[in-house]
Backbone bond lengths (Angstrom), bond angles and torsions (degrees), N, CA, C in turn:
res aa  C-N    CA-C-N  psi(-1)  N-CA   C-N-CA  omega(-1)  CA-C   N-CA-C  phi
1 M - - - 1.421 - - 1.542 111.02 -
2 A 1.309 115.74 154.51 1.433 119.84 -176.59 1.511 109.18 -70.64
3 A 1.362 112.83 154.60 1.500 118.37 179.66 1.492 112.16 -66.83
4 N 1.332 116.75 -28.20 1.456 120.84 -173.42 1.585 106.50 -115.24
5 D 1.293 118.14 53.12 1.430 123.20 -175.26 1.528 110.91 -64.21
6 W 1.289 120.29 140.44 1.467 123.90 -176.37 1.472 111.35 -66.59
7 K 1.358 119.61 -29.14 1.465 119.73 -178.86 1.492 110.19 -68.77
8 E 1.341 121.34 -26.01 1.431 121.77 -178.21 1.540 112.53 -84.06
9 R 1.318 115.39 -8.94 1.459 117.58 -179.51 1.525 112.39 -128.50
10 L 1.303 112.98 44.59 1.445 121.12 179.14 1.460 116.19 -61.55
11 H 1.330 118.82 -30.26 1.437 121.86 -176.25 1.488 113.84 -91.60
12 V 1.334 118.59 3.08 1.482 121.75 178.10 1.537 107.09 -93.02
13 V 1.315 115.74 124.60 1.426 119.07 -174.04 1.544 110.01 -79.40
14 Y 1.354 118.09 -53.60 1.446 122.62 -179.50 1.520 110.42 -165.83
15 S 1.282 117.97 144.32 1.429 127.94 177.92 1.469 110.20 -133.71
16 T 1.339 117.15 129.57 1.471 120.52 178.72 1.516 113.48 -90.57
17 N 1.340 116.02 -7.21 1.410 121.67 179.07 1.537 111.07 -78.69
18 P 1.316 121.18 114.35 1.447 119.95 -176.47 1.569 113.62 -66.50
19 D 1.365 117.29 -23.30 1.441 119.94 178.93 1.497 114.73 -97.87
20 Y 1.303 115.13 15.97 1.469 120.85 178.76 1.492 111.66 -65.83
21 Q 1.303 116.87 131.44 1.486 125.35 175.54 1.527 107.57 -119.85
22 Y 1.315 116.61 113.91 1.436 119.73 177.97 1.506 110.61 -73.31
23 E 1.294 117.01 127.61 1.439 121.07 178.88 1.504 110.55 -105.47
24 T 1.290 116.87 124.71 1.458 121.48 176.55 1.501 110.29 -86.84
25 T 1.312 116.93 134.27 1.446 118.00 175.45 1.539 108.65 -113.25
26 E 1.250 111.92 118.08 1.528 118.89 -179.69 1.507 107.05 -72.59
27 A 1.257 117.22 129.28 1.505 121.01 175.07 1.499 107.97 -73.47
28 G 1.314 116.67 122.40 1.453 123.23 -179.34 1.529 108.14 -72.15
29 G 1.285 116.14 97.17 1.475 121.20 -174.54 1.548 108.66 -67.90
30 I 1.267 112.87 -177.36 1.439 119.59 178.51 1.536 109.47 -73.95
31 V 1.324 115.84 128.30 1.414 119.90 179.12 1.519 112.36 -85.26
32 T 1.261 118.96 129.03 1.459 120.53 -179.35 1.522 109.74 -82.51
33 L 1.291 118.32 126.67 1.408 122.50 177.59 1.530 109.72 -66.76
34 P 1.283 118.55 152.85 1.528 120.35 176.31 1.517 107.66 -66.98
35 A 1.284 111.46 155.74 1.554 120.73 -176.28 1.488 110.27 -54.43
36 A 1.273 120.08 -39.34 1.473 121.00 -175.54 1.549 114.24 -69.95
37 Q 1.338 116.15 -19.86 1.449 125.09 179.89 1.508 116.26 -94.21
38 Q 1.373 115.42 -13.55 1.457 119.09 178.27 1.529 112.94 -72.54
39 R 1.338 113.66 135.53 1.505 118.53 -179.86 1.522 104.14 -108.84
40 L 1.290 117.91 87.72 1.500 125.17 -179.58 1.507 111.87 -92.80
41 R 1.316 114.25 140.37 1.477 121.17 176.31 1.545 105.52 -117.66
42 V 1.349 112.13 134.46 1.395 119.63 176.58 1.564 108.95 -114.95
43 Q 1.356 115.31 128.16 1.428 117.48 -176.88 1.523 109.27 -149.98
44 L 1.341 115.51 162.46 1.462 120.82 175.71 1.520 108.21 -96.35
45 D 1.349 113.48 150.51 1.444 118.96 -177.17 1.511 108.95 -144.68
46 R 1.358 116.03 141.24 1.495 120.26 175.46 1.488 110.95 -129.39
47 K 1.303 118.95 -2.53 1.489 119.65 -176.61 1.525 112.67 -68.67
48 H 1.232 115.61 136.66 1.506 122.68 174.40 1.503 112.09 60.37
49 R 1.337 118.41 28.39 1.441 122.41 -179.29 1.512 113.69 -129.60
50 G 1.316 115.45 23.44 1.418 119.76 174.85 1.584 113.81 63.93
51 G 1.342 114.96 30.62 1.488 120.95 179.38 1.494 113.58 79.25
52 K 1.357 119.34 0.87 1.441 118.83 178.42 1.497 110.42 -86.53
53 V 1.275 118.42 144.45 1.451 125.67 -178.36 1.553 110.23 -85.84
54 V 1.328 114.87 135.83 1.439 120.63 172.81 1.513 107.59 -133.05
55 T 1.318 114.69 151.80 1.478 119.02 175.33 1.564 109.58 -102.18
56 L 1.341 113.99 121.36 1.474 119.86 -177.46 1.539 110.18 -100.24
57 V 1.345 114.93 134.25 1.483 120.12 173.16 1.558 104.56 -116.75
58 T 1.332 115.44 113.52 1.460 121.47 -175.12 1.522 108.06 -118.51
59 G 1.358 117.60 165.48 1.403 124.43 171.60 1.532 110.82 98.72
60 F 1.293 122.01 5.36 1.464 122.54 -178.46 1.501 110.38 -69.14
61 V 1.308 118.44 131.46 1.500 124.08 175.78 1.475 105.28 -114.14
62 G 1.342 115.33 115.11 1.485 118.20 175.60 1.496 111.66 163.58
63 S 1.281 115.33 -171.24 1.415 122.71 -178.85 1.570 112.85 -71.91
64 P 1.334 115.98 153.43 1.486 115.97 179.79 1.594 111.63 -63.25
65 D 1.305 116.41 -30.94 1.478 118.45 -178.97 1.545 110.71 -66.28
66 D 1.389 116.05 -39.69 1.434 119.86 176.73 1.517 111.87 -65.60
67 L 1.366 115.64 -39.32 1.462 121.32 179.22 1.534 109.24 -64.15
68 K 1.311 119.82 -40.55 1.421 123.40 179.59 1.486 111.37 -68.45
69 A 1.317 118.12 -34.53 1.465 122.85 176.82 1.503 113.55 -63.11
70 L 1.381 111.26 -46.82 1.425 118.68 178.64 1.524 110.58 -64.72
71 G 1.325 118.26 -42.65 1.453 120.76 175.12 1.508 113.38 -59.86
72 R 1.337 115.31 -40.88 1.435 119.10 178.76 1.564 112.96 -62.61
73 M 1.314 115.18 -39.66 1.465 121.22 177.60 1.503 110.35 -64.53
74 L 1.332 119.82 -44.63 1.438 122.86 -179.86 1.542 111.25 -65.81
75 K 1.333 116.16 -42.66 1.443 118.53 -178.48 1.527 111.59 -65.26
76 S 1.332 115.85 -41.99 1.502 116.49 177.51 1.470 113.08 -68.43
77 R 1.301 121.18 -36.27 1.434 120.75 178.74 1.534 113.53 -70.23
78 C 1.307 114.74 -30.37 1.482 120.03 177.44 1.481 113.57 -86.86
79 G 1.373 115.68 -18.84 1.437 120.77 177.37 1.534 113.37 73.62
80 V 1.340 115.73 33.10 1.463 119.19 -179.47 1.518 109.21 -136.19
81 G 1.315 117.70 -179.76 1.417 123.36 177.95 1.538 110.73 -95.65
82 G 1.311 112.92 178.86 1.449 118.29 177.93 1.541 109.85 162.85
83 S 1.286 116.55 -166.28 1.474 121.05 178.06 1.516 111.44 -151.91
84 A 1.253 114.83 160.83 1.491 120.56 -179.19 1.568 105.51 -136.88
85 K 1.384 112.52 112.39 1.452 117.77 179.64 1.545 109.07 -162.45
86 E 1.308 114.73 155.38 1.479 123.80 176.25 1.513 111.69 50.39
87 G 1.332 115.37 46.58 1.439 122.06 173.22 1.532 115.42 76.77
88 E 1.346 120.40 4.27 1.480 120.44 176.92 1.485 110.46 -133.44
89 I 1.324 112.86 155.66 1.436 121.11 177.21 1.522 107.21 -116.81
90 I 1.385 114.44 130.51 1.439 122.12 -179.54 1.547 106.93 -112.92
91 I 1.341 113.72 122.95 1.467 121.63 177.71 1.499 107.19 -115.88
92 Q 1.349 116.21 127.46 1.474 118.93 -179.66 1.459 113.78 -71.36
93 G 1.277 117.61 123.17 1.517 122.28 178.78 1.507 112.89 106.42
94 D 1.348 115.06 175.14 1.466 121.79 -178.85 1.516 110.85 -95.82
95 F 1.342 111.61 94.78 1.490 119.81 -178.39 1.467 109.95 -127.62
96 K 1.366 116.37 34.81 1.485 120.85 -176.19 1.538 114.05 -59.47
97 Q 1.309 117.99 -51.78 1.465 118.60 -178.36 1.536 111.78 -67.42
98 K 1.318 117.37 -43.00 1.441 121.24 -179.30 1.479 112.84 -60.76
99 I 1.353 116.11 -39.37 1.497 120.22 -179.66 1.520 109.33 -69.32
100 V 1.354 119.27 -39.89 1.446 121.15 178.75 1.513 109.62 -61.72
101 E 1.324 118.54 -43.67 1.497 121.62 173.77 1.476 113.58 -61.56
102 L 1.314 119.52 -41.94 1.468 121.61 177.55 1.481 112.80 -63.33
103 L 1.344 117.12 -42.79 1.427 122.75 -179.27 1.536 109.28 -64.17
104 R 1.303 116.00 -44.48 1.489 118.75 -178.47 1.589 110.49 -64.71
105 Q 1.347 114.03 -36.37 1.523 116.96 177.90 1.518 109.53 -68.75
106 A 1.342 117.72 -26.92 1.451 120.56 -179.11 1.537 112.78 -85.74
107 G 1.360 116.74 2.76 1.423 121.55 178.66 1.511 117.96 98.77
108 Y 1.317 117.48 3.32 1.438 122.50 179.94 1.547 106.28 -83.82
109 T 1.267 120.09 83.14 1.475 122.32 -169.96 1.519 112.21 -79.52
110 L 1.334 121.13 -21.93 1.459 124.84 -178.73 1.516 110.20 -89.09
111 T 1.250 119.81 15.76 1.484 121.63 -177.71 1.523 108.81 -70.68
112 K 1.354 115.46 139.96 1.463 120.51 -175.07 1.502 106.36 -136.58
113 A 1.343 117.18 132.02 1.471 123.34 175.04 1.565 103.69 -89.04
114 S 1.354 115.07 126.92 1.481 120.76 -179.43 1.489 108.36 -129.17
115 G 1.292 112.59 162.39 1.486 121.01 170.86 1.428 112.02 76.40
């Protein structure tokens, strides 16, 4: 591919300099900490949920894609629904002990059950 490919400079409207080289700057996204360094908290919650119990996993530091992947793994292993957004994973139902065990098996050694 050419060094000055048009796909890499989509947001440049026009340049009169014939020697202009458009430089792309990659946005340094959020770096996901390794599993052994994550300090996750697992707790039960009923607030604002119509009295239904959910298991919350909070304290995840990393990209939203990695958070969703961890949430997907926990939901599939517990066999229930839930969501993963804004730094927390919500699992429907009371799975506190099972989630702590699953996280420790996955290498999250600093996991703590609270509340």
